[in-house]
Short mmCIF file of the C-alpha atoms (twelve columns), coordinates in Angstrom:
data_MODEL
# 
_entry.id   MODEL 
# 
loop_
_atom_site.group_PDB 
_atom_site.id 
_atom_site.type_symbol 
_atom_site.label_atom_id 
_atom_site.label_alt_id 
_atom_site.label_comp_id 
_atom_site.label_asym_id 
_atom_site.label_seq_id 
_atom_site.Cartn_x 
_atom_site.Cartn_y 
_atom_site.Cartn_z 
_atom_site.pdbx_PDB_model_num 
ATOM 1  C CA . MET A 1  -38.551 -70.547 -3.587  1 
ATOM 2  C CA . LYS A 2  -36.204 -69.787 -6.564  1 
ATOM 3  C CA . LYS A 3  -39.343 -66.822 -8.012  1 
ATOM 4  C CA . LEU A 4  -38.902 -65.815 -4.472  1 
ATOM 5  C CA . VAL A 5  -35.152 -65.278 -4.463  1 
ATOM 6  C CA . LEU A 6  -35.373 -63.647 -8.303  1 
ATOM 7  C CA . ALA A 7  -38.128 -61.643 -7.293  1 
ATOM 8  C CA . ALA A 8  -36.254 -60.123 -4.209  1 
ATOM 9  C CA . ALA A 9  -32.865 -59.882 -6.601  1 
ATOM 10 C CA . LEU A 10 -34.901 -57.925 -9.162  1 
ATOM 11 C CA . THR A 11 -36.601 -55.596 -6.563  1 
ATOM 12 C CA . ALA A 12 -33.212 -54.623 -5.041  1 
ATOM 13 C CA . ALA A 13 -31.619 -53.832 -8.303  1 
ATOM 14 C CA . ALA A 14 -34.498 -51.481 -8.955  1 
ATOM 15 C CA . SER A 15 -34.435 -49.747 -6.272  1 
ATOM 16 C CA . THR A 16 -30.825 -49.006 -6.384  1 
ATOM 17 C CA . ALA A 17 -31.041 -47.438 -9.815  1 
ATOM 18 C CA . PHE A 18 -33.513 -44.996 -8.732  1 
ATOM 19 C CA . ALA A 19 -31.109 -43.703 -5.684  1 
ATOM 20 C CA . GLY A 20 -30.271 -40.736 -7.038  1 
ATOM 21 C CA . SER A 21 -32.570 -37.444 -7.624  1 
ATOM 22 C CA . MET A 22 -32.460 -34.813 -10.242 1 
ATOM 23 C CA . ALA A 23 -31.880 -32.038 -7.235  1 
ATOM 24 C CA . ASP A 24 -29.308 -29.614 -8.411  1 
ATOM 25 C CA . PRO A 25 -25.944 -30.107 -6.721  1 
ATOM 26 C CA . VAL A 26 -25.357 -27.718 -3.742  1 
ATOM 27 C CA . VAL A 27 -21.688 -26.513 -4.911  1 
ATOM 28 C CA . GLU A 28 -20.509 -23.832 -2.053  1 
ATOM 29 C CA . PRO A 29 -18.680 -20.171 -3.473  1 
ATOM 30 C CA . GLU A 30 -15.161 -19.943 -3.252  1 
ATOM 31 C CA . ILE A 31 -13.705 -17.392 -1.192  1 
ATOM 32 C CA . VAL A 32 -11.159 -15.000 -2.158  1 
ATOM 33 C CA . GLU A 33 -9.375  -13.130 -0.067  1 
ATOM 34 C CA . THR A 34 -7.189  -9.896  -0.823  1 
ATOM 35 C CA . ALA A 35 -4.009  -9.073  0.489   1 
ATOM 36 C CA . ALA A 36 -4.221  -5.916  2.587   1 
ATOM 37 C CA . SER A 37 -1.712  -3.301  2.373   1 
ATOM 38 C CA . SER A 38 -0.064  -1.859  5.572   1 
ATOM 39 C CA . SER A 39 -0.513  2.026   6.141   1 
ATOM 40 C CA . SER A 40 3.153   2.138   6.625   1 
ATOM 41 C CA . SER A 41 3.837   1.546   2.564   1 
ATOM 42 C CA . ALA A 42 1.598   4.197   1.618   1 
ATOM 43 C CA . ILE A 43 3.293   6.877   3.182   1 
ATOM 44 C CA . TRP A 44 6.538   6.656   1.705   1 
ATOM 45 C CA . VAL A 45 5.635   8.513   -1.457  1 
ATOM 46 C CA . PRO A 46 4.019   11.686  0.580   1 
ATOM 47 C CA . LEU A 47 7.340   11.604  2.882   1 
ATOM 48 C CA . LEU A 48 9.813   11.064  -0.592  1 
ATOM 49 C CA . LEU A 49 8.066   14.252  -2.406  1 
ATOM 50 C CA . LEU A 50 8.405   15.990  0.692   1 
ATOM 51 C CA . VAL A 51 12.022  15.394  1.339   1 
ATOM 52 C CA . ILE A 52 12.475  16.247  -2.788  1 
ATOM 53 C CA . VAL A 53 10.460  19.625  -2.215  1 
ATOM 54 C CA . ALA A 54 12.688  20.855  1.079   1 
ATOM 55 C CA . ALA A 55 15.959  19.748  -1.381  1 
ATOM 56 C CA . ALA A 56 14.673  21.939  -4.098  1 
ATOM 57 C CA . ALA A 57 13.406  24.793  -1.875  1 
ATOM 58 C CA . SER A 58 16.628  25.301  -0.220  1 
# 
């Protein structure tokens, strides 16, 4: 009976030792979001240039 219990304990210990595999881990790529600029901020430079040209012409 002791040999049967010892064999069962060794079998259980050996089966947990090989539970893992050598497969590569799956890693999800990191998603990077860029901040979108609004079009209203891009309109200030041409408007400012137009005002300067108009002031210089007058």
